[in-house]
N, C-alpha and C positions, 0 to 999 in steps of 0.2 A: 099679671099672667103667673100661674107656677109654672116652673120645672122641673122635676127631681126633688121635690120638696124646698123648692128653693124662690125667692122669688126674681123674675127677670128684672132685671134693673140693665136702668140708661147709665154708661160710664163713658166719660170724658178725659181723654188721654193730654195733655198737650205738653208734647215733648219734641224737641226739634233733631232727634239722632233718629234715623228712621227703625233701624234694627230695634232701640227699643219700642218704637211705637207698632211694630209688627210681632213683637213677642207679645204686647197686652192683648193688641187685637184674635191672636192666634190662642193663647192661655184659655179665653176667655167666653170666643165665637159662640160656643156650642150652651153656655149656660147664659150670656149678659148680650145685651146690645153694645157694642163697643163705638164710641164715635173718637177720630182724629184728629189734630191739627198739629203744623207743625210752627205754630209762629201764637204769640198772645193774642193777635187781631184776629185771626181765624179761628183761636180758643173763643174770645169773647163771642162773634160773630154763632158759633155752633152751640155756647151756651145759652146764648139767647132764645135761639130756634128751636134748639134740643131741650129743656131746661132737666139739662141728666141728675141723677140720683147723687154720684160720685164724682169729684174731677180729682184725679192726679195732674199735678203740675208741676214741670220742672220752674227749678228757679231760672237757671241758664238760656233765655231765651232772645234768638237775634232779634227782635225788635224794639221789647222792652224785659223788663226785671217778671218775672212771675210773681215776685211779691206786689208787683202792681196790677196784674189781673187777679192775685186771688182777694186783696183790697178792695176792688170793682165789683168782685164775686160778691162777696160777703154786703159789702155793701147796697146791693141790689137783695140782695137775700141771706139777712143772719143765719136761716136757719140750713145753708146748703151745706155742703158736708166735703170738705177740700183737705187733700194730701198733697204736701207739698214732696216731690221725689227731683231728689238731686243728689249731686257728687259731692256737693260741699260740705263737711260737717262742721263747719265754722259755728262758731258760738251765734255769732252775730246773725249768721240766717237763722238759726232757730227761734231767738228772739224775735225776730223781725214776723217771722211765719205766726209766733205768739201773739205777737200785737195785730196781724192781721185774722186773728182768731182760725187758724189753721185747726184742722183736726189731728191732723196728724205730720209726721217727718219721716219722709223713708232717705235713707243715704244709700248710693249707689256704691257697688252692684248690688241688687235685691232681687229674690228670686217670687217667686210663683205664691210662696208660704206668707210672706211678708207685709203680699199685696190681699192676699185672702182673709190674713190676718182682719184687715182694714174693712172690707165690705163684709165681714160674720160682725164685726162691730158695728156697721151702719144696720146691717138689719138686725143686729140684737135691739138697737136704740128704735127702730123705726117700728118692727115690732112691738114693743114695748109703750109705745105710744100708740097704736091704732086701738 
């Protein structure tokens, strides 16, 4: 579906902080469909049900590591587009994200511009492959 010269994407945000989930939803609700989850298990169920175009995934989730969920997602669909979003800039987390083939890494606090940059990269990649 086209809206304002953009594809309408399905975005999944797996984030345990209410404010950040709300920020994602509010920032893109008139442009894209945003699904949110507060835990890895809820995120996995939504991933399977909604097959989102982009997943923004927090590392520090209450039930399991976001790294584990990224691994599960990439194992199921290697072409999935997963961006790790975390307050950690530890090199180990960045290396783990790379091992899980994450497509990007955003360190909190992040803003709409950083998030939009990853959405734009997804769209460029998707439109080139079409």
